[in-house]
C-alpha positions in Angstrom: 6.2 18.0 -9.2 9.4 16.0 -8.9 9.2 15.9 -5.1 5.6 14.8 -5.4 6.6 11.9 -7.7 9.5 11.0 -5.5 7.3 10.9 -2.5 4.8 8.7 -4.2 7.6 6.2 -5.2 9.0 6.3 -1.6 5.6 5.6 -0.3 5.4 2.5 -2.3 8.8 1.3 -0.8 7.6 2.0 2.7 4.3 0.2 2.2 5.6 -2.8 0.3 9.1 -3.3 1.7 10.3 -1.4 4.8 7.2 -2.1 6.8 7.3 -5.8 6.2 11.1 -6.0 6.6 10.8 -4.1 9.9 8.0 -6.0 11.5 8.5 -9.5 10.0 12.3 -9.9 9.5 11.8 -13.6 9.3 10.4 -13.2 5.7 13.8 -12.0 4.5 15.2 -15.5 5.0 13.2 -16.8 2.0 14.5 -14.1 -0.2 18.1 -15.2 0.6 17.5 -19.0 0.7 15.9 -19.4 -2.8 18.8 -18.2 -5.0 21.6 -19.2 -2.7 20.3 -22.8 -2.1 20.3 -23.4 -5.8 23.7 -21.8 -6.1 25.1 -24.2 -3.5 23.4 -27.3 -5.0 24.8 -26.5 -8.5 28.3 -25.7 -7.0 28.5 -28.9 -5.0 27.2 -31.1 -7.9 29.7 -29.6 -10.3 32.5 -29.7 -7.9 32.8 -25.9 -8.0 33.1 -25.8 -11.9 29.8 -24.1 -12.3 30.1 -21.6 -9.4 30.5 -18.6 -11.8 27.4 -19.4 -13.8 25.4 -20.2 -10.7 26.2 -16.7 -9.3 24.8 -15.3 -12.6 21.8 -17.7 -12.4 21.2 -16.4 -8.9 21.1 -12.9 -10.0 18.6 -13.7 -12.9 16.4 -15.5 -10.3 16.4 -12.6 -7.9 15.5 -9.9 -10.6 13.0 -12.1 -12.3 11.3 -13.5 -9.1 11.3 -10.0 -7.5 9.2 -8.7 -10.4 6.9 -11.7 -10.5 6.4 -11.4 -6.7 4.9 -8.0 -7.3 1.8 -9.8 -8.5 1.0 -11.4 -5.1 2.0 -8.3 -3.2 -0.2 -6.0 -5.3 -3.1 -8.5 -5.2 -2.9 -8.6 -1.4 -2.9 -4.8 -1.1 -5.6 -4.5 -3.7 -8.0 -7.2 -2.4 -7.4 -7.1 1.3 -6.8 -3.5 1.9 -8.5 -1.9 -1.1 -5.2 0.1 -1.7 -5.6 0.2 -5.5 -9.2 1.7 -5.2 -7.7 4.5 -3.2 -4.7 5.0 -5.6 -7.1 5.1 -8.6 -9.2 7.8 -7.0 -6.0 9.8 -6.1 -3.6 11.9 -8.4 -1.1 9.0 -8.3 -0.7 7.5 -11.8 -0.5 3.8 -12.5 3.1 4.4 -13.6 4.1 6.0 -10.3 2.3 3.3 -8.3 4.0 0.6 -10.1 7.4 2.2 -10.0 7.2 2.5 -6.2 6.1 -1.0 -5.8 8.7 -2.3 -8.2 11.5 -0.5 -6.4 10.2 -1.9 -3.2 10.7 -5.5 -4.5 14.4 -4.6 -5.2 14.8 -3.2 -1.6 13.1 -6.3 -0.4 15.6 -8.5 -2.2 18.7 -6.5 -1.2 20.1 -9.1 1.3 20.4 -11.8 -1.3 21.4 -9.3 -4.0 24.3 -7.9 -1.9 25.6 -11.4 -1.3 25.5 -12.3 -4.9 26.9 -9.1 -6.1 29.8 -9.5 -3.7 30.4 -13.0 -4.8 30.3 -11.9 -8.4 32.8 -9.1 -7.7 35.2 -11.5 -5.9 34.9 -14.5 -8.2 34.1 -13.1 -11.7 36.1 -9.8 -11.5 33.9 -8.3 -14.2 35.1 -5.4 -16.3 33.1 -2.2 -16.8 31.8 -3.6 -20.2 30.9 -6.9 -18.6 29.1 -5.1 -15.8 27.2 -3.0 -18.3 26.1 -6.1 -20.2 25.0 -8.0 -17.0 23.2 -5.0 -15.6 21.4 -4.4 -18.9 20.2 -7.9 -19.1 19.1 -8.1 -15.4 17.2 -4.8 -15.6 15.5 -6.0 -18.8 14.4 -9.2 -17.1 13.2 -7.2 -14.1 11.1 -4.9 -16.3 9.6 -7.8 -18.1 8.7 -9.7 -14.8 7.3 -6.5 -13.3 5.0 -5.9 -16.3 3.8 -9.5 -16.0 3.3 -9.3 -12.3 1.5 -6.0 -12.4 -0.8 -7.1 -15.3 -1.7 -10.3 -13.5 -2.4 -8.6 -10.2 -5.1 -6.4 -11.7 -7.0 -9.5 -12.8 -6.5 -11.5 -9.6 -9.2 -11.6 -7.1 -7.6 -13.9 -4.5 -4.2 -13.6 -2.9 -3.9 -17.3 -2.7 -4.2 -17.6 -6.4 -1.6 -14.9 -6.8 0.9 -16.7 -4.6 0.3 -19.8 -6.6 0.9 -18.0 -9.9 4.0 -16.3 -8.6 5.6 -19.6 -7.5 4.7 -21.3 -10.8 6.0 -18.5 -13.0 9.2 -18.3 -11.0 9.6 -22.0 -11.4 9.0 -21.9 -15.2 11.2 -18.9 -15.9 13.9 -18.8 -13.3 14.5 -22.3 -12.0 13.8 -24.9 -14.8 15.6 -23.0 -17.6 19.4 -23.3 -17.8 20.3 -20.1 -16.0 22.5 -21.5 -13.3 24.5 -23.6 -15.8 25.3 -23.3 -19.5 22.7 -24.6 -21.9 25.3 -26.9 -23.2 24.7 -29.1 -20.2 21.0 -29.7 -21.5 20.7 -32.7 -23.7 18.8 -32.6 -26.9 15.8 -32.2 -27.5 15.3 -30.6 -24.1 17.7 -27.7 -25.0 15.2 -26.7 -27.7 12.4 -26.5 -25.1 14.7 -24.3 -23.0 14.6 -21.6 -25.7 10.9 -21.1 -25.0 11.9 -19.0 -22.0 13.3 -15.5 -22.3 15.5 -16.2 -19.3 17.5 -18.8 -21.4 18.6 -16.1 -23.8 19.4 -13.7 -20.9 21.6 -16.4 -19.4 23.3 -17.1 -22.6 24.3 -13.5 -23.0 25.5 -13.3 -19.4 27.4 -16.6 -19.6 29.0 -15.5 -22.9 30.0 -12.1 -21.6 31.8 -13.6 -18.7 33.5 -16.4 -20.7 31.6 -19.4 -19.4 30.0 -20.1 -22.7 31.6 -19.8 -26.1 29.1 -19.0 -28.9 29.5 -17.3 -32.3 28.8 -13.6 -32.7 25.8 -14.3 -34.9 24.2 -16.5 -32.2 25.0 -13.8 -29.6 23.3 -11.2 -31.8 20.3 -13.5 -32.2 20.1 -13.9 -28.4 19.9 -10.1 -28.1 17.3 -9.8 -30.9 15.1 -12.5 -29.5 15.4 -11.2 -25.9 14.6 -7.6 -27.0 11.7 -8.7 -29.2 10.1 -11.0 -26.7 10.6 -8.3 -23.9 8.9 -5.7 -26.1 6.0 -7.9 -26.9 5.5 -8.8 -23.2 5.6 -5.1 -22.2 3.3 -4.2 -24.9 0.7 -6.9 -24.0 1.0 -5.9 -20.3 0.4 -2.2 -21.0 -2.6 -3.0 -23.2 -4.2 -5.7 -21.1 -3.6 -4.3 -17.7 -6.8 -3.1 -16.0 -6.2 -0.1 -13.8 -9.3 2.1 -13.4 -11.7 -0.4 -14.7 -11.7 -2.4 -11.3 
């Protein structure tokens, strides 16, 4: 049973990542350019003062955008290749299918991820506790974005529409909010608008954990509570509203 589940997950990685990376290596450039270009811009504009937070922002962008990108990839496979119809009629469950495709998005983003992790290790020198905090936040953001991406893909009937939604959601959640720089740089009242995005709370936690943002313990606890509650709600809605067999 375990070997069967593992093979199902690996099949998703092969279909959604390895095949495209092998046959169309040029597409890997976009996965590297997006987070690193913003990192360079923020670093140059700040004179290097925000290099550390920009690294963390790049990591948030990769994990969140990777999950959201699942929407367009799944929509493409569902509508153009009718893959989901075949999966529905097979023993493969929605959970195994989504796990394999989600892991594929991480594999697809490995070039940029390796660069940013290396920069974080060299520049931030994170302790084991800090690594644990950063990893927890990033995986939580990835899980939320995967849930959103998978839910929207089951409703989408056109891959062009899916690509548009993916870009829009990445912009709203991973680019516009203060993830590449501390929220203290956002003037009032726009800083209150930033708190509408869960990535803002994720960034605050990461920036605080690495010493780039100094906030009170009560505010840090509030960030965790809001992030966990919002993530739970999004995951719950995604599970309830996702159409799997009724397609």
